[in-house]
PAVEXRO-8587 format. One record per residue: x, y, z of N, C-alpha, C in turn; residue number from 1. Coordinates in pm, 1 decimal. Layout:
(atom (X; Y; Z); (X; Y; Z); (X; Y; Z); NUM)
...
***
This chain:
(atom (5515.5; -7891.3; -11885.7); (5600.3; -8006.1; -11852.0); (5514.6; -8124.1; -11804.3); 1)
(atom (5433.1; -8099.7; -11699.7); (5333.0; -8197.1; -11655.3); (5201.0; -8122.7; -11646.0); 2)
(atom (5099.1; -8174.2; -11713.2); (4970.0; -8106.6; -11714.5); (4857.3; -8205.8; -11690.1); 3)
(atom (4762.2; -8166.0; -11606.4); (4641.2; -8242.6; -11580.1); (4522.5; -8162.4; -11633.8); 4)
(atom (4435.2; -8229.7; -11705.9); (4315.4; -8164.2; -11757.0); (4193.7; -8247.8; -11721.6); 5)
(atom (4115.9; -8198.6; -11624.0); (3993.1; -8266.6; -11580.3); (4019.6; -8413.4; -11546.5); 6)
(atom (4126.8; -8437.4; -11474.1); (4169.3; -8574.9; -11443.6); (4091.3; -8631.5; -11326.0); 7)
(atom (4051.9; -8755.9; -11339.4); (3991.6; -8831.9; -11230.1); (4058.0; -8968.3; -11223.4); 8)
(atom (4055.8; -9026.3; -11102.5); (4108.9; -9161.5; -11087.4); (4020.3; -9238.5; -10990.8); 9)
(atom (3974.1; -9354.5; -11035.1); (3889.9; -9439.7; -10953.1); (3971.9; -9553.3; -10894.0); 10)
(atom (3943.4; -9584.8; -10769.4); (4015.5; -9693.7; -10701.8); (3915.1; -9774.1; -10620.3); 11)
(atom (3913.6; -9903.8; -10644.8); (3824.9; -9990.9; -10568.2); (3677.7; -9959.1; -10587.0); 12)
(atom (3643.8; -9910.0; -10705.7); (3503.9; -9880.6; -10732.5); (3459.7; -9741.8; -10692.7); 13)
(atom (3545.7; -9667.1; -10624.3); (3511.4; -9531.3; -10583.5); (3608.9; -9431.1; -10642.1); 14)
(atom (3567.2; -9306.8; -10650.8); (3651.1; -9202.5; -10708.2); (3743.6; -9146.6; -10601.5); 15)
(atom (3874.1; -9161.0; -10623.4); (3972.8; -9110.5; -10527.9); (4010.7; -8966.3; -10560.5); 16)
(atom (4030.3; -8937.8; -10689.0); (4062.1; -8802.5; -10734.5); (3960.2; -8762.6; -10840.8); 17)
(atom (3924.7; -8635.4; -10843.8); (3818.7; -8591.4; -10933.3); (3846.9; -8453.0; -10990.3); 18)
(atom (3824.8; -8436.4; -11121.1); (3824.8; -8305.8; -11187.3); (3947.8; -8221.5; -11150.2); 19)
(atom (4066.0; -8280.1; -11168.7); (4190.7; -8211.1; -11133.7); (4251.4; -8149.8; -11259.4); 20)
(atom (4274.2; -8018.4; -11255.6); (4336.9; -7948.3; -11367.1); (4447.1; -7857.0; -11313.1); 21)
(atom (4568.2; -7873.9; -11363.5); (4681.9; -7789.7; -11324.5); (4797.2; -7815.0; -11418.6); 22)
(atom (4893.7; -7724.1; -11413.9); (5017.8; -7738.2; -11490.3); (5134.8; -7716.3; -11395.7); 23)
(atom (5235.3; -7803.3; -11406.1); (5359.6; -7788.0; -11331.0); (5464.7; -7736.2; -11428.7); 24)
(atom (5501.5; -7611.6; -11411.8); (5591.3; -7546.1; -11506.5); (5736.1; -7588.6; -11483.3); 25)
(atom (5818.1; -7582.3; -11586.3); (5961.7; -7612.3; -11570.4); (6024.2; -7522.5; -11464.1); 26)
(atom (6103.2; -7584.0; -11375.3); (6173.5; -7509.3; -11272.8); (6090.8; -7467.9; -11153.3); 27)
(atom (5965.9; -7515.8; -11145.1); (5879.8; -7479.4; -11032.4); (5903.1; -7573.7; -10914.2); 28)
(atom (5858.9; -7529.9; -10797.5); (5870.1; -7609.6; -10675.0); (5731.6; -7612.9; -10612.1); 29)
(atom (5677.4; -7732.4; -10594.6); (5545.0; -7748.3; -10535.7); (5550.0; -7845.0; -10417.9); 30)
(atom (5475.9; -7810.0; -10313.2); (5445.8; -7905.1; -10206.7); (5304.8; -7958.0; -10229.3); 31)
(atom (5286.1; -8085.4; -10202.6); (5156.0; -8149.7; -10215.7); (5112.2; -8196.8; -10077.5); 32)
(atom (4999.1; -8144.2; -10029.8); (4951.4; -8176.9; -9896.0); (4812.3; -8238.7; -9903.7); 33)
(atom (4768.7; -8287.1; -9790.1); (4635.9; -8347.2; -9780.8); (4636.1; -8456.2; -9675.1); 34)
(atom (4520.3; -8491.7; -9622.4); (4512.1; -8596.0; -9519.6); (4562.0; -8730.4; -9571.6); 35)
(atom (4596.3; -8818.1; -9480.0); (4633.6; -8954.8; -9519.4); (4518.3; -9018.1; -9595.3); 36)
(atom (4550.5; -9082.8; -9706.8); (4447.9; -9147.1; -9787.3); (4377.8; -9054.4; -9884.6); 37)
(atom (4422.7; -8929.3; -9892.6); (4355.3; -8833.3; -9980.9); (4394.6; -8850.8; -10127.1); 38)
(atom (4504.5; -8922.5; -10153.0); (4542.5; -8947.5; -10291.0); (4673.9; -8883.7; -10333.2); 39)
(atom (4757.7; -8844.8; -10235.7); (4885.5; -8780.5; -10270.9); (4975.0; -8875.5; -10350.5); 40)
(atom (4988.4; -8998.2; -10304.2); (5073.5; -9094.1; -10375.2); (5016.1; -9125.8; -10512.3); 41)
(atom (4884.3; -9135.1; -10521.6); (4819.5; -9160.1; -10650.5); (4847.1; -9045.0; -10747.1); 42)
(atom (4838.6; -8923.2; -10697.9); (4868.6; -8806.7; -10781.3); (5010.3; -8816.4; -10837.8); 43)
(atom (5106.8; -8850.2; -10752.1); (5245.3; -8861.2; -10798.8); (5259.9; -8973.4; -10901.6); 44)
(atom (5190.6; -9084.9; -10879.6); (5198.4; -9196.1; -10975.2); (5139.9; -9156.3; -11110.8); 45)
(atom (5039.7; -9071.7; -11110.3); (4987.1; -9019.3; -11236.2); (5091.0; -8929.6; -11304.6); 46)
(atom (5173.3; -8861.9; -11222.8); (5274.6; -8771.4; -11277.9); (5388.0; -8844.8; -11348.5); 47)
(atom (5411.4; -8971.7; -11313.6); (5517.5; -9044.9; -11384.2); (5464.0; -9169.2; -11455.9); 48)
(atom (5334.0; -9164.8; -11484.6); (5269.1; -9266.0; -11568.0); (5275.4; -9406.6; -11509.8); 49)
(atom (5289.8; -9416.7; -11378.6); (5272.7; -9546.2; -11313.4); (5124.3; -9585.7; -11319.3); 50)
(atom (5038.4; -9484.4; -11312.7); (4894.4; -9502.6; -11328.5); (4846.7; -9415.2; -11444.5); 51)
(atom (4737.8; -9456.0; -11507.0); (4673.3; -9374.1; -11609.0); (4537.6; -9329.6; -11556.3); 52)
(atom (4497.2; -9207.6; -11588.5); (4370.3; -9157.2; -11535.3); (4251.6; -9235.3; -11589.6); 53)
(atom (4147.3; -9244.3; -11508.9); (4024.7; -9308.2; -11555.0); (3936.3; -9209.1; -11630.9); 54)
(atom (3968.2; -9079.9; -11618.6); (3900.4; -8976.6; -11696.4); (3995.1; -8858.4; -11709.7); 55)
(atom (3976.7; -8779.9; -11814.3); (4061.8; -8663.4; -11834.4); (4192.8; -8698.8; -11902.4); 56)
(atom (4284.0; -8602.6; -11902.6); (4409.1; -8617.3; -11975.9); (4528.2; -8576.3; -11889.3); 57)
(atom (4631.8; -8659.7; -11889.0); (4760.3; -8626.0; -11829.1); (4862.0; -8615.5; -11942.2); 58)
(atom (4933.1; -8503.4; -11947.1); (5033.7; -8480.0; -12049.5); (5170.0; -8465.5; -11984.9); 59)
(atom (5266.1; -8547.1; -12029.3); (5403.4; -8540.4; -11980.7); (5493.2; -8497.7; -12095.2); 60)
(atom (5561.0; -8385.4; -12078.8); (5652.3; -8336.6; -12182.0); (5583.8; -8333.4; -12318.6); 61)
(atom (5461.7; -8278.6; -12318.8); (5383.5; -8261.2; -12442.1); (5336.6; -8392.6; -12504.5); 62)
(atom (5336.8; -8500.1; -12427.2); (5286.7; -8628.5; -12477.2); (5170.4; -8673.8; -12389.9); 63)
(atom (5060.2; -8709.1; -12452.5); (4943.1; -8759.9; -12382.3); (4972.7; -8901.3; -12331.8); 64)
(atom (4957.6; -8922.3; -12200.8); (4995.0; -9049.8; -12138.7); (4920.5; -9167.2; -12200.9); 65)
(atom (4796.2; -9148.8; -12234.5); (4716.6; -9259.6; -12289.5); (4772.8; -9310.9; -12422.4); 66)
(atom (4845.6; -9227.2; -12493.5); (4897.0; -9266.0; -12625.1); (5034.6; -9331.5; -12617.8); 67)
(atom (5093.3; -9337.4; -12498.9); (5230.4; -9386.9; -12486.4); (5234.5; -9538.9; -12480.7); 68)
(atom (5319.2; -9598.1; -12562.8); (5347.0; -9741.0; -12552.5); (5442.0; -9765.4; -12435.9); 69)
(atom (5462.0; -9893.0; -12402.3); (5545.8; -9925.8; -12287.5); (5686.3; -9869.2; -12301.6); 70)
(atom (5744.1; -9880.2; -12420.3); (5878.8; -9826.7; -12441.4); (5880.6; -9675.1; -12429.7); 71)
(atom (5772.6; -9610.6; -12473.3); (5763.9; -9465.4; -12461.4); (5761.4; -9423.3; -12314.8); 72)
(atom (5686.4; -9497.7; -12233.4); (5678.7; -9467.9; -12090.6); (5815.9; -9483.8; -12026.5); 73)
(atom (5887.6; -9591.3; -12060.7); (6021.6; -9613.9; -12006.4); (6115.3; -9499.0; -12042.9); 74)
(atom (6104.7; -9453.5; -12166.9); (6187.4; -9342.0; -12212.0); (6150.9; -9213.6; -12137.0); 75)
(atom (6023.0; -9191.5; -12115.5); (5975.8; -9072.7; -12045.3); (6025.0; -9070.3; -11901.5); 76)
(atom (6028.1; -9187.7; -11838.4); (6066.8; -9193.5; -11697.3); (6213.8; -9162.4; -11675.7); 77)
(atom (6291.9; -9163.4; -11781.8); (6431.9; -9122.8; -11768.5); (6443.5; -8973.8; -11740.6); 78)
(atom (6333.7; -8903.3; -11760.0); (6333.0; -8759.5; -11734.4); (6268.0; -8725.9; -11600.7); 79)
(atom (6228.9; -8830.2; -11526.2); (6160.1; -8809.5; -11398.8); (6226.4; -8895.4; -11291.4); 80)
(atom (6276.4; -8832.4; -11187.1); (6333.8; -8905.2; -11073.8); (6232.7; -8912.5; -10960.7); 81)
(atom (6221.0; -9029.2; -10898.7); (6122.3; -9049.0; -10792.5); (6192.7; -9090.7; -10663.2); 82)
(atom (6155.2; -9023.7; -10553.7); (6207.1; -9056.3; -10420.4); (6089.3; -9103.1; -10336.2); 83)
(atom (6092.3; -9229.8; -10296.3); (5984.5; -9285.4; -10215.3); (6018.2; -9273.1; -10066.4); 84)
(atom (5914.3; -9269.8; -9983.2); (5935.9; -9263.3; -9838.8); (6006.3; -9389.3; -9790.3); 85)
(atom (5956.7; -9504.4; -9831.8); (6017.4; -9631.6; -9792.7); (6106.6; -9678.5; -9906.9); 86)
(atom (6219.8; -9611.7; -9920.7); (6308.7; -9639.7; -10033.8); (6365.1; -9781.3; -10022.7); 87)
(atom (6359.6; -9852.6; -10133.6); (6405.1; -9990.9; -10138.5); (6540.6; -9999.2; -10208.8); 88)
(atom (6632.0; -10074.4; -10150.5); (6762.8; -10097.2; -10210.0); (6789.4; -10247.0; -10215.7); 89)
(atom (6885.4; -10285.0; -10299.0); (6930.2; -10424.6; -10303.4); (7037.1; -10442.6; -10196.4); 90)
(atom (7003.0; -10518.7; -10092.8); (7088.3; -10526.0; -9974.8); (7224.6; -10589.0; -10000.2); 91)
(atom (7237.8; -10666.4; -10109.3); (7365.3; -10733.6; -10134.8); (7460.8; -10646.5; -10216.2); 92)
(atom (7412.8; -10529.8; -10260.6); (7497.4; -10440.6; -10339.3); (7541.4; -10321.0; -10255.6); 93)
(atom (7665.5; -10275.4; -10272.7); (7709.9; -10156.0; -10199.5); (7632.7; -10033.0; -10243.3); 94)
(atom (7640.5; -9929.4; -10163.5); (7563.3; -9807.7; -10188.4); (7587.9; -9751.3; -10328.0); 95)
(atom (7713.4; -9742.6; -10368.8); (7745.2; -9684.8; -10499.7); (7675.0; -9760.6; -10611.7); 96)
(atom (7671.8; -9893.3; -10602.5); (7605.8; -9974.0; -10706.1); (7454.9; -9954.4; -10703.3); 97)
(atom (7397.8; -9937.4; -10584.9); (7254.2; -9911.6; -10574.6); (7217.6; -9777.5; -10636.4); 98)
(atom (7300.8; -9677.3; -10612.3); (7273.1; -9543.4; -10664.4); (7279.8; -9542.4; -10817.1); 99)
(atom (7371.7; -9619.5; -10874.3); (7388.5; -9620.5; -11020.3); (7297.7; -9721.8; -11089.8); 100)
(atom (7215.1; -9792.0; -11015.7); (7129.8; -9896.2; -11073.5); (7040.3; -9845.6; -11186.9); 101)
(atom (6979.3; -9725.6; -11175.2); (6896.8; -9677.9; -11287.3); (6974.0; -9667.3; -11418.6); 102)
(atom (7102.9; -9635.1; -11410.7); (7184.8; -9629.3; -11531.2); (7219.8; -9769.3; -11580.1); 103)
(atom (7245.6; -9858.9; -11486.9); (7282.7; -9995.6; -11522.7); (7171.7; -10064.2; -11601.8); 104)
(atom (7046.7; -10049.2; -11554.5); (6935.8; -10118.4; -11620.0); (6903.5; -10057.8; -11756.8); 105)
(atom (6948.9; -9935.1; -11780.9); (6924.5; -9872.9; -11911.8); (7050.5; -9869.7; -11997.2); 106)
(atom (7151.8; -9949.2; -11956.0); (7276.7; -9962.7; -12032.0); (7347.8; -9828.6; -12052.8); 107)
(atom (7341.8; -9745.5; -11953.4); (7413.8; -9618.7; -11958.2); (7529.0; -9623.5; -11859.5); 108)
(atom (7638.2; -9558.8; -11891.8); (7758.5; -9563.8; -11808.6); (7777.5; -9432.2; -11735.0); 109)
(atom (7844.2; -9441.5; -11623.0); (7881.0; -9322.8; -11546.7); (8019.5; -9347.1; -11488.8); 110)
(atom (8100.5; -9245.0; -11483.3); (8236.6; -9261.3; -11434.2); (8237.8; -9270.5; -11282.2); 111)
(atom (8334.1; -9344.2; -11225.2); (8346.3; -9350.5; -11078.7); (8363.1; -9212.5; -11016.9); 112)
(atom (8427.9; -9122.0; -11091.1); (8447.2; -8986.7; -11038.4); (8313.0; -8915.8; -11023.1); 113)
(atom (8225.9; -8931.7; -11123.1); (8094.7; -8867.6; -11116.4); (8010.2; -8926.4; -11003.2); 114)
(atom (8018.9; -9057.5; -10984.3); (7946.0; -9120.7; -10875.0); (7997.5; -9068.0; -10741.6); 115)
(atom (8129.8; -9058.3; -10730.1); (8188.8; -9006.1; -10607.4); (8145.5; -8863.2; -10579.9); 116)
(atom (8139.5; -8781.1; -10685.3); (8096.2; -8642.1; -10668.5); (7951.1; -8634.8; -10622.9); 117)
(atom (7866.1; -8721.4; -10681.9); (7725.5; -8721.4; -10644.8); (7707.3; -8765.9; -10500.0); 118)
(atom (7777.4; -8871.2; -10460.6); (7768.9; -8916.8; -10321.8); (7824.5; -8810.7; -10227.0); 119)
(atom (7926.5; -8738.7; -10271.2); (7979.6; -8630.3; -10189.9); (7877.4; -8519.6; -10172.2); 120)
(atom (7801.4; -8490.7; -10277.5); (7700.3; -8385.5; -10270.8); (7593.1; -8417.1; -10166.9); 121)
(atom (7556.3; -8544.9; -10153.4); (7456.0; -8582.4; -10052.8); (7520.6; -8624.0; -9920.7); 122)
(atom (7651.9; -8606.4; -9910.0); (7721.4; -8635.3; -9785.3); (7743.8; -8781.7; -9756.3); 123)
(atom (7755.2; -8863.7; -9861.9); (7767.1; -9009.0; -9841.7); (7889.5; -9068.4; -9909.8); 124)
(atom (7983.4; -8987.0; -9950.2); (8100.3; -9038.7; -10020.9); (8172.4; -9144.8; -9937.5); 125)
(atom (8178.5; -9123.7; -9807.0); (8251.0; -9216.7; -9719.9); (8179.3; -9350.2; -9703.2); 126)
(atom (8054.0; -9358.2; -9751.2); (7975.6; -9481.1; -9737.5); (7953.9; -9550.5; -9872.2); 127)
(atom (8035.2; -9517.4; -9972.1); (8017.0; -9572.5; -10106.9); (8018.3; -9725.0; -10107.2); 128)
(atom (8096.9; -9785.3; -10020.6); (8109.2; -9931.6; -10018.8); (8022.2; -9997.6; -9912.7); 129)
(atom (7944.2; -9917.8; -9840.4); (7858.3; -9973.6; -9735.3); (7737.1; -10042.0; -9796.9); 130)
(atom (7686.4; -10144.0; -9728.5); (7564.4; -10211.8; -9771.4); (7442.7; -10139.4; -9712.4); 131)
(atom (7330.6; -10140.0; -9780.7); (7211.9; -10067.8; -9734.0); (7171.6; -10095.1; -9589.2); 132)
(atom (7178.6; -10220.1; -9538.0); (7139.5; -10240.7; -9398.3); (7227.6; -10165.4; -9297.3); 133)
(atom (7344.2; -10119.9; -9342.0); (7434.1; -10045.9; -9253.9); (7400.4; -9897.0; -9248.0); 134)
(atom (7307.1; -9851.4; -9329.7); (7276.0; -9708.9; -9337.8); (7164.4; -9671.6; -9240.8); 135)
(atom (7171.5; -9548.8; -9190.1); (7063.4; -9495.8; -9107.4); (6948.7; -9451.1; -9196.9); 136)
(atom (6836.3; -9414.9; -9135.4); (6722.1; -9368.7; -9212.7); (6753.3; -9245.2; -9295.3); 137)
(atom (6823.9; -9149.7; -9234.1); (6860.3; -9028.1; -9305.9); (6955.6; -9055.9; -9420.4); 138)
(atom (7048.7; -9147.2; -9398.2); (7143.5; -9183.1; -9504.4); (7072.5; -9252.7; -9620.7); 139)
(atom (6975.0; -9336.1; -9589.7); (6899.7; -9404.6; -9694.8); (6821.2; -9303.4; -9778.8); 140)
(atom (6761.7; -9205.2; -9713.7); (6683.8; -9107.1; -9788.0); (6772.3; -9019.9; -9876.7); 141)
(atom (6889.9; -8983.3; -9827.3); (6982.7; -8906.1; -9910.2); (7034.0; -8991.0; -10026.0); 142)
(atom (7052.1; -9120.6; -10000.2); (7091.8; -9210.9; -10108.5); (6980.7; -9221.0; -10212.7); 143)
(atom (6855.7; -9218.5; -10167.2); (6743.0; -9223.7; -10259.9); (6739.2; -9099.2; -10347.9); 144)
(atom (6773.4; -8984.3; -10291.2); (6781.3; -8861.8; -10371.3); (6891.7; -8874.6; -10475.5); 145)
(atom (7007.8; -8926.8; -10434.5); (7118.6; -8944.9; -10528.7); (7078.5; -9039.7; -10641.6); 146)
(atom (7008.3; -9146.9; -10608.5); (6964.8; -9243.5; -10710.1); (6866.2; -9179.3; -10807.5); 147)
(atom (6779.2; -9090.9; -10756.0); (6683.4; -9023.1; -10843.4); (6751.6; -8921.7; -10933.5); 148)
(atom (6857.8; -8860.4; -10883.3); (6925.3; -8752.6; -10955.8); (7021.1; -8805.5; -11062.3); 149)
(atom (7073.1; -8926.1; -11043.2); (7182.3; -8974.2; -11128.6); (7139.4; -8988.9; -11274.9); 150)
(atom (7011.0; -9002.4; -11300.5); (6965.0; -9014.9; -11438.3); (6955.1; -8879.3; -11508.5); 151)
(atom (6983.4; -8771.3; -11434.0); (6975.4; -8638.3; -11492.6); (6833.9; -8597.0; -11527.8); 152)
(atom (6738.1; -8612.5; -11434.6); (6598.0; -8586.1; -11467.4); (6567.1; -8437.1; -11476.0); 153)
(atom (6456.8; -8406.5; -11542.8); (6403.8; -8270.3; -11545.0); (6309.9; -8246.3; -11427.2); 154)
(atom (6249.2; -8355.5; -11378.6); (6149.9; -8347.2; -11271.2); (6188.6; -8444.9; -11160.9); 155)
(atom (6170.7; -8402.6; -11034.8); (6192.1; -8492.6; -10921.4); (6065.6; -8492.1; -10836.7); 156)
(atom (6009.7; -8610.7; -10815.3); (5890.2; -8629.6; -10734.5); (5929.2; -8702.3; -10606.4); 157)
(atom (5894.4; -8645.6; -10492.5); (5932.1; -8705.2; -10364.0); (5806.8; -8730.3; -10281.6); 158)
(atom (5782.9; -8856.4; -10247.7); (5662.0; -8897.0; -10176.6); (5691.8; -8913.3; -10027.8); 159)
(atom (5652.9; -8814.3; -9948.2); (5677.2; -8814.9; -9803.3); (5822.8; -8852.0; -9772.6); 160)
(atom (5919.6; -8784.6; -9830.9); (6059.3; -8826.5; -9813.7); (6113.3; -8805.8; -9672.5); 161)
(atom (6046.3; -8721.7; -9593.3); (6095.1; -8695.6; -9457.5); (6007.0; -8760.4; -9351.4); 162)
(atom (5914.6; -8845.8; -9393.9); (5817.6; -8902.2; -9300.6); (5879.3; -8980.2; -9186.3); 163)
(atom (5995.9; -9041.6; -9209.5); (6060.0; -9122.9; -9105.1); (6183.7; -9055.5; -9046.0); 164)
(atom (6199.1; -8924.7; -9071.6); (6319.6; -8854.6; -9027.9); (6288.2; -8753.0; -8919.1); 165)
(atom (6388.9; -8723.3; -8837.3); (6371.1; -8617.6; -8738.5); (6383.8; -8481.3; -8806.2); 166)
(atom (6362.5; -8375.1; -8728.5); (6355.8; -8240.6; -8784.9); (6486.6; -8200.5; -8853.7); 167)
(atom (6599.1; -8225.9; -8790.0); (6727.7; -8185.4; -8846.4); (6755.6; -8257.1; -8978.5); 168)
(atom (6729.9; -8387.3; -8981.9); (6752.9; -8462.4; -9105.2); (6653.1; -8422.7; -9214.1); 169)
(atom (6530.3; -8390.1; -9172.6); (6430.8; -8344.9; -9269.5); (6476.4; -8216.5; -9337.8); 170)
(atom (6528.3; -8122.2; -9259.7); (6576.3; -7996.7; -9316.4); (6694.3; -8020.5; -9409.6); 171)
(atom (6780.7; -8113.7; -9373.4); (6896.2; -8143.0; -9458.3); (6852.0; -8199.7; -9592.5); 172)
(atom (6751.6; -8287.6; -9588.7); (6702.8; -8347.1; -9713.1); (6634.6; -8241.9; -9799.8); 173)
(atom (6552.8; -8155.7; -9737.3); (6485.8; -8051.5; -9815.3); (6585.8; -7953.4; -9873.1); 174)
(atom (6696.9; -7932.5; -9804.4); (6800.9; -7843.9; -9858.1); (6853.9; -7898.7; -9990.5); 175)
(atom (6869.6; -8029.5; -9999.6); (6914.1; -8090.7; -10125.0); (6812.7; -8067.1; -10236.8); 176)
(atom (6684.0; -8079.1; -10203.6); (6580.5; -8058.8; -10304.5); (6574.4; -7912.7; -10348.3); 177)
(atom (6596.2; -7820.9; -10254.2); (6599.9; -7678.5; -10289.0); (6717.8; -7650.6; -10382.2); 178)
(atom (6832.4; -7712.3; -10353.5); (6949.1; -7693.3; -10440.3); (6920.4; -7744.4; -10581.5); 179)
(atom (6851.7; -7857.6; -10590.7); (6816.2; -7911.2; -10722.0); (6722.2; -7816.8; -10795.9); 180)
(atom (6628.2; -7757.5; -10722.9); (6537.5; -7662.6; -10785.0); (6613.6; -7540.7; -10838.8); 181)
(atom (6711.7; -7495.5; -10764.8); (6791.6; -7381.6; -10809.6); (6876.5; -7416.1; -10931.7); 182)
(atom (6895.3; -7545.9; -10955.2); (6965.1; -7591.4; -11075.8); (6869.6; -7606.1; -11194.2); 183)
(atom (6743.0; -7572.3; -11172.4); (6645.4; -7575.1; -11280.7); (6551.9; -7693.9; -11280.9); 184)
(atom (6562.4; -7780.6; -11180.9); (6475.5; -7898.4; -11176.5); (6337.1; -7861.1; -11122.6); 185)
(atom (6234.9; -7924.3; -11178.1); (6099.7; -7912.7; -11124.3); (6085.4; -8010.7; -11008.4); 186)
(atom (6037.6; -7961.6; -10894.5); (6029.0; -8043.6; -10773.8); (5885.4; -8049.0; -10724.1); 187)
(atom (5839.2; -8169.3; -10690.3); (5709.9; -8187.2; -10623.4); (5733.8; -8274.7; -10501.2); 188)
(atom (5699.6; -8222.5; -10383.3); (5720.9; -8294.8; -10257.9); (5587.2; -8315.4; -10188.0); 189)
(atom (5546.4; -8440.0; -10172.6); (5427.1; -8471.2; -10094.3); (5466.0; -8478.2; -9947.7); 190)
(atom (5396.5; -8404.0; -9863.6); (5428.7; -8403.1; -9720.7); (5307.2; -8359.5; -9640.9); 191)
(atom (5303.3; -8401.2; -9515.5); (5198.8; -8355.7; -9424.0); (5254.5; -8256.4; -9322.9); 192)
(atom (5384.8; -8226.5; -9330.0); (5453.5; -8144.4; -9230.1); (5449.5; -7996.8; -9270.2); 193)
(atom (5353.6; -7922.6; -9215.5); (5339.2; -7781.5; -9250.8); (5456.2; -7697.1; -9200.9); 194)
(atom (5515.8; -7735.3; -9089.3); (5632.8; -7661.4; -9040.1); (5748.6; -7672.2; -9138.4); 195)
(atom (5764.3; -7789.0; -9195.9); (5869.8; -7810.1; -9295.0); (5843.9; -7724.5; -9419.1); 196)
(atom (5718.6; -7714.8; -9458.4); (5683.5; -7631.7; -9573.2); (5716.8; -7486.2; -9545.3); 197)
(atom (5679.0; -7437.7; -9428.1); (5705.9; -7297.4; -9394.1); (5855.8; -7269.7; -9393.9); 198)
(atom (5931.7; -7361.9; -9337.6); (6076.9; -7344.5; -9331.8); (6136.7; -7340.1; -9472.8); 199)
(atom (6089.1; -7427.7; -9559.5); (6143.8; -7435.2; -9695.0); (6103.8; -7313.2; -9777.0); 200)
(atom (5982.3; -7262.0; -9755.9); (5934.1; -7148.1; -9832.6); (6013.2; -7021.0; -9804.3); 201)
(atom (6092.6; -7021.3; -9696.0); (6180.2; -6907.2; -9670.6); (6304.3; -6911.1; -9759.5); 202)
(atom (6324.7; -7025.7; -9827.3); (6442.6; -7042.5; -9911.2); (6411.1; -7046.2; -10060.3); 203)
(atom (6287.5; -7078.6; -10095.9); (6253.9; -7098.4; -10236.6); (6108.3; -7057.7; -10258.8); 204)
(atom (6077.3; -7014.2; -10379.5); (5941.0; -6971.4; -10412.3); (5853.3; -7092.6; -10439.5); 205)
(atom (5817.9; -7163.0; -10334.0); (5737.2; -7285.3; -10346.9); (5588.8; -7251.7; -10337.4); 206)
(atom (5509.0; -7325.3; -10412.6); (5363.8; -7315.6; -10402.1); (5312.0; -7443.2; -10336.6); 207)
(atom (5193.5; -7432.2; -10278.5); (5135.8; -7544.7; -10205.5); (5008.5; -7591.1; -10274.3); 208)
(atom (5004.1; -7718.8; -10308.1); (4884.6; -7782.0; -10363.0); (4822.4; -7867.7; -10253.0); 209)
(atom (4693.8; -7854.8; -10235.6); (4625.4; -7930.5; -10130.6); (4516.2; -8016.1; -10192.9); 210)
(atom (4519.8; -8147.2; -10163.8); (4412.9; -8236.3; -10207.9); (4308.3; -8242.8; -10097.9); 211)
(atom (4187.9; -8204.5; -10132.1); (4078.7; -8203.3; -10035.4); (3948.8; -8235.0; -10107.3); 212)
(atom (3871.7; -8326.1; -10049.9); (3744.7; -8367.1; -10111.0); (3764.4; -8411.0; -10256.2); 213)
(atom (3870.8; -8487.2; -10279.4); (3903.1; -8549.3; -10408.1); (3955.0; -8450.7; -10511.4); 214)
(atom (3960.5; -8323.1; -10478.3); (4005.4; -8222.7; -10573.9); (4133.2; -8155.7; -10526.6); 215)
(atom (4201.6; -8092.5; -10619.0); (4326.6; -8025.8; -10585.1); (4303.7; -7875.5; -10583.5); 216)
(atom (4361.3; -7811.1; -10482.4); (4343.9; -7667.7; -10465.5); (4482.6; -7603.8; -10454.2); 217)
(atom (4498.4; -7484.4; -10509.4); (4620.7; -7408.9; -10495.1); (4608.1; -7325.0; -10370.3); 218)
(atom (4694.0; -7352.7; -10269.9); (4682.4; -7286.5; -10141.0); (4734.3; -7142.2; -10145.8); 219)
(atom (4806.9; -7106.0; -10253.4); (4857.7; -6970.6; -10262.7); (5001.7; -6960.7; -10219.1); 220)
(atom (5055.8; -6842.1; -10227.4); (5196.2; -6820.5; -10195.2); (5222.4; -6826.8; -10046.6); 221)
(atom (5119.4; -6795.5; -9965.6); (5137.4; -6792.8; -9821.0); (5044.7; -6894.4; -9754.5); 222)
(atom (5092.1; -6947.7; -9642.7); (5008.5; -7042.5; -9566.8); (4937.2; -6970.2; -9452.7); 223)
***
């Protein structure tokens, strides 16, 4: 589904990631760890072709990223949902319109009933008409998950999605990601919170990837 072969990425004249080889299988759940500045966000951007490697090969859904034209990349991203830590919304649009924005920009339609069901799943149905500035941090992050899911992706990448949340809200958000994994979605969550990883691993067969010294290591089934 997503494969790295001897991938490297240079930033600012220096090598940030080096000689990375791995495969993310369909339906797998991975945590991505590493110190701040180690390249976790860069790794995720390589996974959805926001960046292209400076060496090696990244393959998305059996397509080599280097060979993809702009339209091909746009089409590929419809299969990948991304949840950012600092999720951005259009403040003048109600929550429901923000969540459906990925469909709007690609001229795809969704029924109000389906939107309501999705907002209900993340516990935000009652806030469908609320504006983003009225939402709490936890509500914004759950809305970001709904926005990533509405396109019906095969893969969901979450970049420090619980970084600004307390423990209870973090567990609630990870529960949503675990549910998505049980529905067959491939999940990759970048996080520095080892306690959160341990808690989640009691619910799902997650593996841990650690970026250290510019390389990626498989931490194994147990921490």
